[in-house]
N, C-alpha and C positions, 0 to 999 in steps of 0.2 A: 299520425297525430302522436301529440303529446301526450303521457298519461303523468296529469299531475298526484300529489297523494293529500290530505286535507286531513288537518287535526283541528274535527268538529268539538265544540263546547257541548252545544244545549244541538241535539243530544252528545253524553260523550260517546265520540267515536272517533273508527282509523277509514276515512272512507278512499280508495281506486277513480280519481276521470279524469274524462278529456276536455273537459270544458274551463276556461281558464276561470282565476276566482271572480273579477267580476258576473262573467256565468254561473258560476254555481251559486254565487250570490243571490241571485233571482229563482234561480231551480230551485236549493234551500228552502229560501223565504216563503213564495208562492207560488211555485211551479211543482209541485211536486204531491200527489192527489194522496199517500200514502202517510203526510205530516202535515199535519196542523198546521198551518200558514202561522209567520215571526216570525221575530228577529234572526240573525242567526252570528253567533258566533265562531272560528274560522281561522286554524293557524295554516300555510301552504306547511310546509316539512320540506326536506330536502326530497330532491327527487333519486336519490343514493342511499339516503336508508333503508337499512336494512334491518331488521330483529329476529331474534328467538321466539319469543311472546305471538307473532305477528308472523301470518302467511302470503306479505306482502310480492314475494314474484307469482303466485297462483293468482292471485286479486288483479295482478296487472296484467295475467296473462287472457283471463277474460276479461278484462274491461277492452272490449272490442267495438269501432262502428256495428250501430244498424246493419241493414241489410239495407238503405235506403241510402248509409254514407253517413246519416250525419254521426255525431260523435255519442257518448258512450255519456251519461250523468254521473255514475254512479254504480259502485260496486265497494259493498262493505265487507269490509277486511273485519274491522274488529266492534265493537259493542259492550264492549266488558270489560274490568280495568284497562280502561285502555291509557289514559294523561303518563301513571305511573311509569309503565314500558316507553315512553318515550324523551328519550335524555334528549336534555334543552338544546346539547350541538344538534344537531335535528332540525329543532326553529328556526323560520328564516323573516316571515311574513305573517300580521297578525290581521286580520280583514273581520271586519264589522256592519254587518246589514243591517239594513232598515227594512219594517215587515212590509213594505213593497217595494225588496229589494236596490236599493239603492247602498251601493259598498266605499267603503271609505276604509282606505289604506293604510296602515302603519307600522313604525320601523320598531326594531328593540333599540334601545341606547341605555350604554353604559349609567348617566348621570340621575340615581335616583333625587326627587330633590328632596329634601331634610323639610319635615312638617314644626311649626312652631306649636299647632294647637294641641290637644290636649284630651280630646275628645274625638272619634272617628268610630264611623258609620261604612261595614265591606257587607257587598253582595256575595259571599261564594257561588263561585258558577258551575264548578267541578272540581271533585267527583261527588260532590252533597250540595246546596244549594239553600242554606241558611242563611239569616238576616243576623246580622251581627254588628253590637257595637266592643268599641275597647280603650285601650286609654294608650293603648301601643303604635304607634305609628307603622305605615307599612309592611319593613324589613324587617319588623320585631317580633307583629305578628304572622305572619310567616316564620321568621327562631324558633316563636313559641310552638306553632300549628303542625307543623314540617320541619324544620332542619334541629335545632334543638327542644329537642317537645319533656315540656313537665310536667303537662297535662294530662288526665290519662287518656281524650281523645288525642287523637294524632289520624294525618293521614300523610301518607305516602310522595304526596302531591298536591299540588295542593293552586285549578283558578282563579285570581279574586280581579273586582275592582273596590275602586275605596270612590265613597258617592259625595260630595257635597253635605253638613248638615249648614258653611253660613252661619249665625249668631246661633245656632243651636249648639258649635262648638263650644262657645264662652258661658252661653248664659240656658242652657238646657229647659232653665222654670216659665222664661219670660221672654229668649230674644222669639224674634219673631221671624214666622215657620217662611211668607211672601209666597214663593215661584215653586218650591220646593212640596213632589206628588206625593210621595211618601203618605201610605196608609195611614190612620188609626197612629196618627199625631203627638194625642198625648198619653199611649202607653210608650210613643219611641223616648216622651220627654221622659216619662219613669224612668226607664234602663240608661239613661244619660247622668242623670239625677242619680241611681245607686251606685255606680261610679266613681260618682262624684265623693262620695261618702262612702264607700266599703273600699277594700286595699282588691278585692277584683279584680283584673283585668281587663278584662273579658264578658260581656254578658247575652244572649240571644233571644233576636229581638222577636224572630218569624222562623223556627225551625222550619219550617214546610211552606217555606218563600218560595216563592217562581223564580229559577234563574233570570229571567229575564231583567233587562239591564237599563232604566233610562238616561239612552243614548246622555241627552244632557247636563245630568248631576254629576257626569264621570267630574273627579273633583283632577288627579294625575293623572290617570294613566291604567291597565289591566296589568298585572303579575301573575307572572307565572312560573312557579319551581318544584324541584322535588328536593330531595337530601343531598343532592352537590350542589345547584347554582339554585339561582333568579333570574329571570328578565324581567325585565320591565320596559313595557310599550305606553309612552307619553303619547296624550292626549290633548292637539293644538287647541290652545287656547278657543275664545267662541270667537274673536275679532275673524282669527284666523280660516277657522269653519265655515266665515257668512262671506268672505268676501274668494274665495278658493275651494269651495267646497260649499254651494250651497246648493245644489238641490240635495243631498244627501244632511245635511244641516238642516231644510223646511223637514225632508219630511222626517227627520228624529225628533223635531218638535208634531208633529199633530197628535 
């Protein structure tokens, strides 16, 4: 059986598995008694990837079928400082799995959209998971935190997603919330107003935010990068999700 290498973001881990991405998504979201049920976000890595920080060969050797012939679901190779030790060149696909096990496959794109909005909302996923507002677009936000840091708080690598603000991006004080599901909207408005009225570029909304992402609020896509390279995985628009990935979209909106 083929052994896959998966870089999980929730939680951050490198896992060897005999399951296909769709099967692994189901297992990781709903099929494991060792983990709370919930969404899964993970990358599939080049199966030939090896790194000095990881004991990948040993992990693959231990990833053997069960006595009844069924595939081995997971062998954990790393659960600490994992993302920073995976080169971006090893990342192939991204998979977003809903809490009931529906998986959407995303491919990387070189075309990162330019944003005209002045205010942004970012959910950091790994290695830390605060919810942050910023006056910087996704690329500049990544540069500030990882590539060309000018802050005391920096990261060697990051995975984050930009979330919709809709009318709040232009009018944080009086803009309509509509279907945005964020908690404590008044606090979010205050943080956005602070960005408009001060010279700060970022402000933390929730330092202990859950890394779970409300998929339907993803604006452009998912970003992952280290000090050498940034990858972008664009999110299909709502119409395409409804037409081509209806079961996933319905599950993401539950």
